[in-house]
N, CA, C, O and CB atoms as a CASP TS submission, in Angstrom:
PFRMAT TS
TARGET T0000
AUTHOR 0000-0000-0000
METHOD Language model
MODEL 1
PARENT N/A
ATOM      1  N   MET     1      10.276 -13.079  -9.197  1.00  0.00           N
ATOM      2  CA  MET     1       8.920 -13.346  -8.929  1.00  0.00           C
ATOM      3  C   MET     1       8.484 -12.236  -7.714  1.00  0.00           C
ATOM      4  O   MET     1       9.218 -11.951  -6.768  1.00  0.00           O
ATOM      5  CB  MET     1       8.747 -14.990  -8.489  1.00  0.00           C
ATOM      6  N   ALA     2       7.371 -11.774  -7.908  1.00  0.00           N
ATOM      7  CA  ALA     2       6.984 -10.590  -7.169  1.00  0.00           C
ATOM      8  C   ALA     2       5.486 -10.699  -6.162  1.00  0.00           C
ATOM      9  O   ALA     2       4.470 -11.179  -6.664  1.00  0.00           O
ATOM     10  CB  ALA     2       6.832  -9.440  -8.352  1.00  0.00           C
ATOM     11  N   LEU     3       5.495 -10.255  -4.875  1.00  0.00           N
ATOM     12  CA  LEU     3       4.256 -10.393  -4.355  1.00  0.00           C
ATOM     13  C   LEU     3       3.319  -9.216  -4.750  1.00  0.00           C
ATOM     14  O   LEU     3       3.766  -8.070  -4.806  1.00  0.00           O
ATOM     15  CB  LEU     3       4.383 -10.540  -2.920  1.00  0.00           C
ATOM     16  N   VAL     4       2.212  -9.459  -4.983  1.00  0.00           N
ATOM     17  CA  VAL     4       1.173  -8.610  -5.304  1.00  0.00           C
ATOM     18  C   VAL     4      -0.036  -8.882  -4.499  1.00  0.00           C
ATOM     19  O   VAL     4      -0.483 -10.025  -4.401  1.00  0.00           O
ATOM     20  CB  VAL     4       0.890  -8.695  -6.683  1.00  0.00           C
ATOM     21  N   ALA     5      -0.614  -7.793  -3.882  1.00  0.00           N
ATOM     22  CA  ALA     5      -1.907  -8.075  -3.207  1.00  0.00           C
ATOM     23  C   ALA     5      -3.149  -7.656  -4.020  1.00  0.00           C
ATOM     24  O   ALA     5      -3.164  -6.473  -4.359  1.00  0.00           O
ATOM     25  CB  ALA     5      -1.939  -7.360  -1.864  1.00  0.00           C
ATOM     26  N   VAL     6      -4.131  -8.378  -4.369  1.00  0.00           N
ATOM     27  CA  VAL     6      -5.191  -8.135  -5.002  1.00  0.00           C
ATOM     28  C   VAL     6      -6.400  -7.809  -4.187  1.00  0.00           C
ATOM     29  O   VAL     6      -6.828  -8.643  -3.388  1.00  0.00           O
ATOM     30  CB  VAL     6      -5.375  -9.123  -5.771  1.00  0.00           C
ATOM     31  N   SER     7      -7.013  -6.575  -4.348  1.00  0.00           N
ATOM     32  CA  SER     7      -8.171  -6.222  -3.236  1.00  0.00           C
ATOM     33  C   SER     7      -9.360  -5.857  -4.446  1.00  0.00           C
ATOM     34  O   SER     7      -9.202  -5.358  -5.560  1.00  0.00           O
ATOM     35  CB  SER     7      -7.701  -4.632  -1.948  1.00  0.00           C
ATOM     36  N   PRO     8     -10.561  -6.301  -3.773  1.00  0.00           N
ATOM     37  CA  PRO     8     -11.735  -6.124  -4.549  1.00  0.00           C
ATOM     38  C   PRO     8     -12.206  -4.576  -4.289  1.00  0.00           C
ATOM     39  O   PRO     8     -13.336  -4.185  -4.582  1.00  0.00           O
ATOM     40  CB  PRO     8     -12.874  -7.252  -4.120  1.00  0.00           C
ATOM     41  N   GLN     9     -11.363  -3.880  -3.799  1.00  0.00           N
ATOM     42  CA  GLN     9     -11.917  -2.384  -3.471  1.00  0.00           C
ATOM     43  C   GLN     9     -11.468  -1.561  -4.821  1.00  0.00           C
ATOM     44  O   GLN     9     -10.935  -2.074  -5.805  1.00  0.00           O
ATOM     45  CB  GLN     9     -11.141  -1.630  -1.896  1.00  0.00           C
ATOM     46  N   SER    10     -11.762  -0.323  -4.672  1.00  0.00           N
ATOM     47  CA  SER    10     -11.494   0.653  -5.894  1.00  0.00           C
ATOM     48  C   SER    10     -10.030   0.687  -6.012  1.00  0.00           C
ATOM     49  O   SER    10      -9.294   0.205  -5.151  1.00  0.00           O
ATOM     50  CB  SER    10     -12.091   2.213  -5.696  1.00  0.00           C
ATOM     51  N   PRO    11      -9.535   1.363  -7.278  1.00  0.00           N
ATOM     52  CA  PRO    11      -8.262   1.665  -7.440  1.00  0.00           C
ATOM     53  C   PRO    11      -7.675   2.638  -6.363  1.00  0.00           C
ATOM     54  O   PRO    11      -6.641   2.434  -5.726  1.00  0.00           O
ATOM     55  CB  PRO    11      -8.137   2.164  -8.732  1.00  0.00           C
ATOM     56  N   ASP    12      -8.534   3.781  -6.254  1.00  0.00           N
ATOM     57  CA  ASP    12      -8.012   4.636  -5.028  1.00  0.00           C
ATOM     58  C   ASP    12      -7.923   4.078  -3.681  1.00  0.00           C
ATOM     59  O   ASP    12      -7.028   4.410  -2.904  1.00  0.00           O
ATOM     60  CB  ASP    12      -8.833   5.769  -4.846  1.00  0.00           C
ATOM     61  N   GLY    13      -8.900   3.180  -3.372  1.00  0.00           N
ATOM     62  CA  GLY    13      -8.679   2.294  -2.272  1.00  0.00           C
ATOM     63  C   GLY    13      -7.506   1.565  -1.959  1.00  0.00           C
ATOM     64  O   GLY    13      -6.919   1.657  -0.881  1.00  0.00           O
ATOM     65  N   SER    14      -7.132   0.769  -2.995  1.00  0.00           N
ATOM     66  CA  SER    14      -5.887   0.141  -3.024  1.00  0.00           C
ATOM     67  C   SER    14      -4.617   0.981  -2.823  1.00  0.00           C
ATOM     68  O   SER    14      -3.755   0.633  -2.016  1.00  0.00           O
ATOM     69  CB  SER    14      -5.806  -0.504  -4.224  1.00  0.00           C
ATOM     70  N   LEU    15      -4.512   2.094  -3.569  1.00  0.00           N
ATOM     71  CA  LEU    15      -3.401   2.890  -3.682  1.00  0.00           C
ATOM     72  C   LEU    15      -3.308   3.422  -2.197  1.00  0.00           C
ATOM     73  O   LEU    15      -2.245   3.338  -1.580  1.00  0.00           O
ATOM     74  CB  LEU    15      -3.543   4.023  -4.850  1.00  0.00           C
ATOM     75  N   SER    16      -4.619   4.054  -1.552  1.00  0.00           N
ATOM     76  CA  SER    16      -4.454   4.504  -0.366  1.00  0.00           C
ATOM     77  C   SER    16      -4.013   3.487   0.830  1.00  0.00           C
ATOM     78  O   SER    16      -3.359   3.875   1.798  1.00  0.00           O
ATOM     79  CB  SER    16      -5.615   5.121  -0.125  1.00  0.00           C
ATOM     80  N   MET    17      -4.477   2.045   0.641  1.00  0.00           N
ATOM     81  CA  MET    17      -3.996   1.059   1.613  1.00  0.00           C
ATOM     82  C   MET    17      -2.631   1.020   1.271  1.00  0.00           C
ATOM     83  O   MET    17      -1.975   1.087   2.311  1.00  0.00           O
ATOM     84  CB  MET    17      -4.678  -0.348   1.577  1.00  0.00           C
ATOM     85  N   GLN    18      -1.934   0.943   0.306  1.00  0.00           N
ATOM     86  CA  GLN    18      -0.613   0.732  -0.164  1.00  0.00           C
ATOM     87  C   GLN    18       0.220   1.940   0.434  1.00  0.00           C
ATOM     88  O   GLN    18       1.321   1.691   0.924  1.00  0.00           O
ATOM     89  CB  GLN    18      -0.571   0.647  -1.787  1.00  0.00           C
ATOM     90  N   GLU    19      -0.249   3.204   0.415  1.00  0.00           N
ATOM     91  CA  GLU    19       0.604   4.358   0.820  1.00  0.00           C
ATOM     92  C   GLU    19       0.383   4.428   2.535  1.00  0.00           C
ATOM     93  O   GLU    19       1.345   4.533   3.295  1.00  0.00           O
ATOM     94  CB  GLU    19       0.073   5.879  -0.061  1.00  0.00           C
ATOM     95  N   THR    20      -0.862   4.363   2.949  1.00  0.00           N
ATOM     96  CA  THR    20      -0.979   4.417   4.276  1.00  0.00           C
ATOM     97  C   THR    20      -0.172   3.317   5.079  1.00  0.00           C
ATOM     98  O   THR    20       0.305   3.608   6.175  1.00  0.00           O
ATOM     99  CB  THR    20      -2.358   4.362   4.546  1.00  0.00           C
ATOM    100  N   ASN    21      -0.036   2.206   4.601  1.00  0.00           N
ATOM    101  CA  ASN    21       0.609   1.058   5.344  1.00  0.00           C
ATOM    102  C   ASN    21       2.287   0.991   4.884  1.00  0.00           C
ATOM    103  O   ASN    21       3.081   0.164   5.333  1.00  0.00           O
ATOM    104  CB  ASN    21      -0.269  -0.457   4.916  1.00  0.00           C
ATOM    105  N   ASP    22       2.577   1.935   4.004  1.00  0.00           N
ATOM    106  CA  ASP    22       3.984   1.902   3.558  1.00  0.00           C
ATOM    107  C   ASP    22       4.376   0.625   3.108  1.00  0.00           C
ATOM    108  O   ASP    22       5.468   0.221   3.506  1.00  0.00           O
ATOM    109  CB  ASP    22       4.896   2.308   4.588  1.00  0.00           C
ATOM    110  N   LEU    23       3.606  -0.208   2.242  1.00  0.00           N
ATOM    111  CA  LEU    23       3.770  -1.648   1.662  1.00  0.00           C
ATOM    112  C   LEU    23       5.056  -1.581   0.774  1.00  0.00           C
ATOM    113  O   LEU    23       5.360  -0.638   0.044  1.00  0.00           O
ATOM    114  CB  LEU    23       2.400  -2.151   0.726  1.00  0.00           C
ATOM    115  N   ALA    24       5.683  -2.608   0.936  1.00  0.00           N
ATOM    116  CA  ALA    24       6.893  -2.902   0.075  1.00  0.00           C
ATOM    117  C   ALA    24       6.552  -3.596  -1.112  1.00  0.00           C
ATOM    118  O   ALA    24       7.437  -3.991  -1.870  1.00  0.00           O
ATOM    119  CB  ALA    24       7.909  -3.703   0.775  1.00  0.00           C
ATOM    120  N   PHE    25       5.042  -3.827  -1.401  1.00  0.00           N
ATOM    121  CA  PHE    25       4.777  -4.698  -2.312  1.00  0.00           C
ATOM    122  C   PHE    25       3.507  -3.946  -3.235  1.00  0.00           C
ATOM    123  O   PHE    25       2.837  -3.055  -2.713  1.00  0.00           O
ATOM    124  CB  PHE    25       4.445  -6.130  -1.569  1.00  0.00           C
ATOM    125  N   THR    26       3.337  -4.243  -4.172  1.00  0.00           N
ATOM    126  CA  THR    26       2.075  -3.715  -4.978  1.00  0.00           C
ATOM    127  C   THR    26       0.750  -4.258  -4.804  1.00  0.00           C
ATOM    128  O   THR    26       0.409  -5.421  -5.018  1.00  0.00           O
ATOM    129  CB  THR    26       2.277  -3.874  -6.337  1.00  0.00           C
ATOM    130  N   ALA    27      -0.075  -3.157  -4.333  1.00  0.00           N
ATOM    131  CA  ALA    27      -1.625  -3.582  -4.069  1.00  0.00           C
ATOM    132  C   ALA    27      -2.323  -3.106  -5.340  1.00  0.00           C
ATOM    133  O   ALA    27      -2.171  -1.938  -5.697  1.00  0.00           O
ATOM    134  CB  ALA    27      -2.369  -2.824  -2.629  1.00  0.00           C
ATOM    135  N   VAL    28      -3.079  -3.948  -6.039  1.00  0.00           N
ATOM    136  CA  VAL    28      -3.964  -3.597  -7.230  1.00  0.00           C
ATOM    137  C   VAL    28      -5.191  -3.965  -6.770  1.00  0.00           C
ATOM    138  O   VAL    28      -5.413  -4.723  -5.826  1.00  0.00           O
ATOM    139  CB  VAL    28      -3.641  -4.286  -8.596  1.00  0.00           C
ATOM    140  N   SER    29      -6.229  -3.232  -7.681  1.00  0.00           N
ATOM    141  CA  SER    29      -7.727  -3.446  -7.566  1.00  0.00           C
ATOM    142  C   SER    29      -8.240  -4.354  -8.724  1.00  0.00           C
ATOM    143  O   SER    29      -7.893  -4.370  -9.905  1.00  0.00           O
ATOM    144  CB  SER    29      -8.505  -2.033  -7.603  1.00  0.00           C
ATOM    145  N   ASP    30      -9.147  -5.092  -8.073  1.00  0.00           N
ATOM    146  CA  ASP    30     -10.070  -6.081  -8.850  1.00  0.00           C
ATOM    147  C   ASP    30     -11.603  -6.087  -8.449  1.00  0.00           C
ATOM    148  O   ASP    30     -12.157  -7.109  -8.045  1.00  0.00           O
ATOM    149  CB  ASP    30      -9.533  -7.550  -8.627  1.00  0.00           C
ATOM    150  N   PRO    31     -12.223  -4.917  -8.584  1.00  0.00           N
ATOM    151  CA  PRO    31     -13.494  -4.998  -8.158  1.00  0.00           C
ATOM    152  C   PRO    31     -14.395  -5.962  -8.456  1.00  0.00           C
ATOM    153  O   PRO    31     -15.275  -6.186  -7.624  1.00  0.00           O
ATOM    154  CB  PRO    31     -13.983  -4.077  -8.426  1.00  0.00           C
ATOM    155  N   GLY    32     -14.366  -6.609  -9.507  1.00  0.00           N
ATOM    156  CA  GLY    32     -14.997  -7.867 -10.069  1.00  0.00           C
ATOM    157  C   GLY    32     -14.516  -9.041  -9.488  1.00  0.00           C
ATOM    158  O   GLY    32     -15.127 -10.075  -9.760  1.00  0.00           O
ATOM    159  N   ASN    33     -13.588  -9.098  -8.774  1.00  0.00           N
ATOM    160  CA  ASN    33     -13.019 -10.488  -8.360  1.00  0.00           C
ATOM    161  C   ASN    33     -12.411 -11.367  -9.412  1.00  0.00           C
ATOM    162  O   ASN    33     -12.299 -12.557  -9.120  1.00  0.00           O
ATOM    163  CB  ASN    33     -14.088 -11.298  -7.757  1.00  0.00           C
ATOM    164  N   THR    34     -11.946 -10.913 -10.751  1.00  0.00           N
ATOM    165  CA  THR    34     -11.428 -11.594 -11.528  1.00  0.00           C
ATOM    166  C   THR    34      -9.950 -11.787 -11.848  1.00  0.00           C
ATOM    167  O   THR    34      -9.503 -12.555 -12.700  1.00  0.00           O
ATOM    168  CB  THR    34     -11.973 -11.304 -12.324  1.00  0.00           C
ATOM    169  N   LEU    35      -9.320 -11.057 -11.121  1.00  0.00           N
ATOM    170  CA  LEU    35      -7.748 -11.268 -11.287  1.00  0.00           C
ATOM    171  C   LEU    35      -7.218 -12.138 -10.132  1.00  0.00           C
ATOM    172  O   LEU    35      -6.786 -11.707  -9.063  1.00  0.00           O
ATOM    173  CB  LEU    35      -6.917  -9.808 -11.273  1.00  0.00           C
ATOM    174  N   ILE    36      -7.310 -13.380 -10.491  1.00  0.00           N
ATOM    175  CA  ILE    36      -6.795 -14.116  -9.095  1.00  0.00           C
ATOM    176  C   ILE    36      -5.503 -15.259  -9.598  1.00  0.00           C
ATOM    177  O   ILE    36      -5.131 -16.181  -8.873  1.00  0.00           O
ATOM    178  CB  ILE    36      -8.346 -15.118  -8.241  1.00  0.00           C
ATOM    179  N   ALA    37      -5.020 -15.017 -10.769  1.00  0.00           N
ATOM    180  CA  ALA    37      -4.073 -16.194 -11.476  1.00  0.00           C
ATOM    181  C   ALA    37      -2.801 -15.320 -11.835  1.00  0.00           C
ATOM    182  O   ALA    37      -2.794 -14.101 -12.005  1.00  0.00           O
ATOM    183  CB  ALA    37      -4.829 -17.011 -13.039  1.00  0.00           C
ATOM    184  N   ASP    38      -1.675 -16.231 -11.920  1.00  0.00           N
ATOM    185  CA  ASP    38      -0.465 -15.562 -12.009  1.00  0.00           C
ATOM    186  C   ASP    38      -0.432 -15.582 -13.625  1.00  0.00           C
ATOM    187  O   ASP    38      -1.378 -15.964 -14.314  1.00  0.00           O
ATOM    188  CB  ASP    38       0.836 -16.309 -11.160  1.00  0.00           C
ATOM    189  N   ALA    39       0.679 -15.159 -14.072  1.00  0.00           N
ATOM    190  CA  ALA    39       1.033 -14.924 -15.802  1.00  0.00           C
ATOM    191  C   ALA    39       0.612 -16.005 -16.488  1.00  0.00           C
ATOM    192  O   ALA    39       0.150 -15.878 -17.621  1.00  0.00           O
ATOM    193  CB  ALA    39       2.647 -14.772 -16.250  1.00  0.00           C
ATOM    194  N   GLY    40       0.734 -17.339 -15.810  1.00  0.00           N
ATOM    195  CA  GLY    40       0.665 -18.478 -16.604  1.00  0.00           C
ATOM    196  C   GLY    40      -0.836 -19.001 -16.360  1.00  0.00           C
ATOM    197  O   GLY    40      -1.136 -20.122 -16.772  1.00  0.00           O
ATOM    198  N   HIS    41      -1.737 -18.239 -15.725  1.00  0.00           N
ATOM    199  CA  HIS    41      -3.282 -18.585 -15.343  1.00  0.00           C
ATOM    200  C   HIS    41      -3.246 -19.640 -14.401  1.00  0.00           C
ATOM    201  O   HIS    41      -4.122 -20.501 -14.472  1.00  0.00           O
ATOM    202  CB  HIS    41      -4.225 -19.069 -16.594  1.00  0.00           C
ATOM    203  N   VAL    42      -2.323 -19.715 -13.482  1.00  0.00           N
ATOM    204  CA  VAL    42      -1.990 -20.596 -12.313  1.00  0.00           C
ATOM    205  C   VAL    42      -2.635 -19.957 -11.043  1.00  0.00           C
ATOM    206  O   VAL    42      -2.234 -18.813 -10.828  1.00  0.00           O
ATOM    207  CB  VAL    42      -0.366 -20.757 -12.129  1.00  0.00           C
ATOM    208  N   LEU    43      -3.473 -20.410 -10.226  1.00  0.00           N
ATOM    209  CA  LEU    43      -3.871 -19.878  -9.140  1.00  0.00           C
ATOM    210  C   LEU    43      -2.896 -20.222  -7.963  1.00  0.00           C
ATOM    211  O   LEU    43      -2.941 -21.382  -7.554  1.00  0.00           O
ATOM    212  CB  LEU    43      -5.207 -20.281  -8.937  1.00  0.00           C
ATOM    213  N   ARG    44      -2.137 -19.468  -7.448  1.00  0.00           N
ATOM    214  CA  ARG    44      -0.938 -19.870  -6.418  1.00  0.00           C
ATOM    215  C   ARG    44      -1.549 -19.952  -4.825  1.00  0.00           C
ATOM    216  O   ARG    44      -1.197 -20.843  -4.051  1.00  0.00           O
ATOM    217  CB  ARG    44       0.397 -18.575  -6.495  1.00  0.00           C
ATOM    218  N   TRP    45      -2.385 -19.028  -4.510  1.00  0.00           N
ATOM    219  CA  TRP    45      -2.782 -18.904  -3.325  1.00  0.00           C
ATOM    220  C   TRP    45      -4.118 -17.786  -3.133  1.00  0.00           C
ATOM    221  O   TRP    45      -4.179 -16.665  -3.637  1.00  0.00           O
ATOM    222  CB  TRP    45      -1.526 -18.559  -2.595  1.00  0.00           C
ATOM    223  N   ILE    46      -4.957 -18.319  -2.420  1.00  0.00           N
ATOM    224  CA  ILE    46      -6.033 -17.133  -2.050  1.00  0.00           C
ATOM    225  C   ILE    46      -6.717 -17.227  -0.723  1.00  0.00           C
ATOM    226  O   ILE    46      -6.951 -18.347  -0.268  1.00  0.00           O
ATOM    227  CB  ILE    46      -7.211 -17.092  -3.090  1.00  0.00           C
ATOM    228  N   ASP    47      -7.024 -16.258  -0.130  1.00  0.00           N
ATOM    229  CA  ASP    47      -7.752 -16.203   1.016  1.00  0.00           C
ATOM    230  C   ASP    47      -8.693 -15.212   1.069  1.00  0.00           C
ATOM    231  O   ASP    47      -8.289 -14.053   1.170  1.00  0.00           O
ATOM    232  CB  ASP    47      -6.995 -16.102   2.029  1.00  0.00           C
ATOM    233  N   VAL    48     -10.082 -15.473   1.013  1.00  0.00           N
ATOM    234  CA  VAL    48     -11.337 -14.481   0.727  1.00  0.00           C
ATOM    235  C   VAL    48     -12.220 -14.908   2.098  1.00  0.00           C
ATOM    236  O   VAL    48     -12.494 -15.982   2.633  1.00  0.00           O
ATOM    237  CB  VAL    48     -12.295 -14.837  -1.000  1.00  0.00           C
ATOM    238  N   HIS    49     -12.507 -13.546   2.371  1.00  0.00           N
ATOM    239  CA  HIS    49     -13.371 -13.463   3.754  1.00  0.00           C
ATOM    240  C   HIS    49     -14.607 -12.628   3.157  1.00  0.00           C
ATOM    241  O   HIS    49     -14.453 -11.487   2.721  1.00  0.00           O
ATOM    242  CB  HIS    49     -12.491 -12.571   5.223  1.00  0.00           C
ATOM    243  N   PRO    50     -16.014 -13.379   3.176  1.00  0.00           N
ATOM    244  CA  PRO    50     -16.987 -12.462   2.718  1.00  0.00           C
ATOM    245  C   PRO    50     -17.269 -11.110   3.711  1.00  0.00           C
ATOM    246  O   PRO    50     -17.869 -10.127   3.277  1.00  0.00           O
ATOM    247  CB  PRO    50     -18.279 -13.310   2.536  1.00  0.00           C
ATOM    248  N   ASP    51     -16.802 -11.188   4.975  1.00  0.00           N
ATOM    249  CA  ASP    51     -16.598  -9.948   5.708  1.00  0.00           C
ATOM    250  C   ASP    51     -15.414  -9.180   5.650  1.00  0.00           C
ATOM    251  O   ASP    51     -14.369  -9.600   6.147  1.00  0.00           O
ATOM    252  CB  ASP    51     -16.753 -10.172   6.920  1.00  0.00           C
ATOM    253  N   TYR    52     -15.513  -7.883   4.976  1.00  0.00           N
ATOM    254  CA  TYR    52     -14.215  -7.164   4.546  1.00  0.00           C
ATOM    255  C   TYR    52     -13.293  -6.849   5.791  1.00  0.00           C
ATOM    256  O   TYR    52     -12.088  -6.614   5.702  1.00  0.00           O
ATOM    257  CB  TYR    52     -14.577  -5.754   3.777  1.00  0.00           C
ATOM    258  N   SER    53     -13.959  -6.874   6.863  1.00  0.00           N
ATOM    259  CA  SER    53     -13.174  -6.522   8.055  1.00  0.00           C
ATOM    260  C   SER    53     -12.108  -7.553   8.526  1.00  0.00           C
ATOM    261  O   SER    53     -11.088  -7.271   9.155  1.00  0.00           O
ATOM    262  CB  SER    53     -14.117  -6.289   9.167  1.00  0.00           C
ATOM    263  N   ILE    54     -12.491  -8.763   8.134  1.00  0.00           N
ATOM    264  CA  ILE    54     -11.480  -9.778   8.592  1.00  0.00           C
ATOM    265  C   ILE    54     -10.367  -9.981   7.510  1.00  0.00           C
ATOM    266  O   ILE    54     -10.644 -10.401   6.387  1.00  0.00           O
ATOM    267  CB  ILE    54     -12.203 -11.178   8.898  1.00  0.00           C
ATOM    268  N   ARG    55      -9.311  -9.718   7.833  1.00  0.00           N
ATOM    269  CA  ARG    55      -7.887  -9.694   7.131  1.00  0.00           C
ATOM    270  C   ARG    55      -7.119 -11.031   7.363  1.00  0.00           C
ATOM    271  O   ARG    55      -7.174 -11.645   8.428  1.00  0.00           O
ATOM    272  CB  ARG    55      -6.950  -8.450   7.727  1.00  0.00           C
ATOM    273  N   THR    56      -6.441 -11.408   6.340  1.00  0.00           N
ATOM    274  CA  THR    56      -5.533 -12.387   6.428  1.00  0.00           C
ATOM    275  C   THR    56      -4.147 -11.940   7.189  1.00  0.00           C
ATOM    276  O   THR    56      -3.474 -10.949   6.906  1.00  0.00           O
ATOM    277  CB  THR    56      -5.310 -12.854   5.039  1.00  0.00           C
ATOM    278  N   ALA    57      -3.894 -12.846   8.158  1.00  0.00           N
ATOM    279  CA  ALA    57      -2.621 -12.533   8.849  1.00  0.00           C
ATOM    280  C   ALA    57      -1.480 -12.629   8.161  1.00  0.00           C
ATOM    281  O   ALA    57      -1.403 -13.508   7.303  1.00  0.00           O
ATOM    282  CB  ALA    57      -2.428 -13.271   9.893  1.00  0.00           C
ATOM    283  N   PRO    58      -0.301 -11.695   8.414  1.00  0.00           N
ATOM    284  CA  PRO    58       0.886 -11.742   7.647  1.00  0.00           C
ATOM    285  C   PRO    58       1.598 -13.102   7.774  1.00  0.00           C
ATOM    286  O   PRO    58       2.264 -13.600   6.865  1.00  0.00           O
ATOM    287  CB  PRO    58       1.786 -10.627   8.063  1.00  0.00           C
ATOM    288  N   ASP    59       1.384 -13.700   9.076  1.00  0.00           N
ATOM    289  CA  ASP    59       2.180 -14.839   8.899  1.00  0.00           C
ATOM    290  C   ASP    59       1.485 -16.040   8.140  1.00  0.00           C
ATOM    291  O   ASP    59       2.166 -17.017   7.826  1.00  0.00           O
ATOM    292  CB  ASP    59       2.628 -15.261  10.227  1.00  0.00           C
ATOM    293  N   GLN    60       0.237 -15.983   7.865  1.00  0.00           N
ATOM    294  CA  GLN    60      -0.382 -16.693   7.060  1.00  0.00           C
ATOM    295  C   GLN    60      -0.136 -16.675   5.426  1.00  0.00           C
ATOM    296  O   GLN    60      -0.271 -17.615   4.643  1.00  0.00           O
ATOM    297  CB  GLN    60      -1.552 -16.402   7.391  1.00  0.00           C
ATOM    298  N   ILE    61       0.237 -15.417   5.174  1.00  0.00           N
ATOM    299  CA  ILE    61       0.660 -15.088   3.806  1.00  0.00           C
ATOM    300  C   ILE    61       2.134 -15.549   3.601  1.00  0.00           C
ATOM    301  O   ILE    61       2.489 -16.140   2.581  1.00  0.00           O
ATOM    302  CB  ILE    61       0.511 -13.526   3.536  1.00  0.00           C
ATOM    303  N   LEU    62       2.873 -15.281   4.511  1.00  0.00           N
ATOM    304  CA  LEU    62       4.518 -15.708   4.491  1.00  0.00           C
ATOM    305  C   LEU    62       4.524 -17.291   4.616  1.00  0.00           C
ATOM    306  O   LEU    62       5.370 -17.923   3.984  1.00  0.00           O
ATOM    307  CB  LEU    62       5.497 -14.974   5.928  1.00  0.00           C
ATOM    308  N   ALA    63       3.650 -17.908   5.372  1.00  0.00           N
ATOM    309  CA  ALA    63       3.452 -19.226   5.136  1.00  0.00           C
ATOM    310  C   ALA    63       3.074 -20.002   4.117  1.00  0.00           C
ATOM    311  O   ALA    63       3.331 -21.202   4.028  1.00  0.00           O
ATOM    312  CB  ALA    63       2.868 -19.490   5.754  1.00  0.00           C
ATOM    313  N   ALA    64       2.395 -19.280   3.244  1.00  0.00           N
ATOM    314  CA  ALA    64       1.737 -19.593   2.023  1.00  0.00           C
ATOM    315  C   ALA    64       3.168 -19.285   0.972  1.00  0.00           C
ATOM    316  O   ALA    64       3.613 -20.165   0.234  1.00  0.00           O
ATOM    317  CB  ALA    64       0.178 -18.516   1.756  1.00  0.00           C
ATOM    318  N   LEU    65       3.663 -18.139   1.046  1.00  0.00           N
ATOM    319  CA  LEU    65       4.690 -17.908   0.147  1.00  0.00           C
ATOM    320  C   LEU    65       6.022 -19.176   0.322  1.00  0.00           C
ATOM    321  O   LEU    65       6.593 -19.620  -0.675  1.00  0.00           O
ATOM    322  CB  LEU    65       5.195 -16.289   0.480  1.00  0.00           C
ATOM    323  N   ASP    66       6.311 -19.561   1.523  1.00  0.00           N
ATOM    324  CA  ASP    66       7.209 -20.529   1.951  1.00  0.00           C
ATOM    325  C   ASP    66       6.940 -21.823   1.144  1.00  0.00           C
ATOM    326  O   ASP    66       7.907 -22.480   0.760  1.00  0.00           O
ATOM    327  CB  ASP    66       7.087 -20.734   3.459  1.00  0.00           C
ATOM    328  N   THR    67       5.652 -22.231   0.861  1.00  0.00           N
ATOM    329  CA  THR    67       5.345 -23.450   0.380  1.00  0.00           C
ATOM    330  C   THR    67       5.470 -23.553  -1.122  1.00  0.00           C
ATOM    331  O   THR    67       5.426 -24.597  -1.773  1.00  0.00           O
ATOM    332  CB  THR    67       4.065 -23.784   0.812  1.00  0.00           C
ATOM    333  N   LEU    68       5.635 -22.297  -1.594  1.00  0.00           N
ATOM    334  CA  LEU    68       5.677 -22.191  -3.133  1.00  0.00           C
ATOM    335  C   LEU    68       7.081 -22.780  -3.734  1.00  0.00           C
ATOM    336  O   LEU    68       7.117 -23.410  -4.790  1.00  0.00           O
ATOM    337  CB  LEU    68       5.508 -20.567  -3.582  1.00  0.00           C
ATOM    338  N   HIS    69       8.276 -22.489  -2.903  1.00  0.00           N
ATOM    339  CA  HIS    69       9.579 -22.779  -3.238  1.00  0.00           C
ATOM    340  C   HIS    69       9.950 -22.238  -4.480  1.00  0.00           C
ATOM    341  O   HIS    69      10.380 -22.936  -5.398  1.00  0.00           O
ATOM    342  CB  HIS    69       9.804 -24.107  -3.230  1.00  0.00           C
ATOM    343  N   LEU    70       9.785 -20.897  -4.550  1.00  0.00           N
ATOM    344  CA  LEU    70      10.359 -20.386  -5.768  1.00  0.00           C
ATOM    345  C   LEU    70      11.297 -19.484  -5.516  1.00  0.00           C
ATOM    346  O   LEU    70      11.896 -18.940  -6.444  1.00  0.00           O
ATOM    347  CB  LEU    70       9.462 -19.832  -6.617  1.00  0.00           C
TER
END
């Protein structure tokens, strides 16, 4: 299993974010907010903020991953 961040920003924006922050996981773009499921079409976790400047805290993401037991 792999962790992938999905962002509504442009592909260039996602790539820049990944490179600027030296992310160890993939960041992909979904400008239409349609790519939210795993390969089996199951939504595992989502945290959406209408205000783009509000970001999910890393500890929230890690806690969500811990609940998956994968």
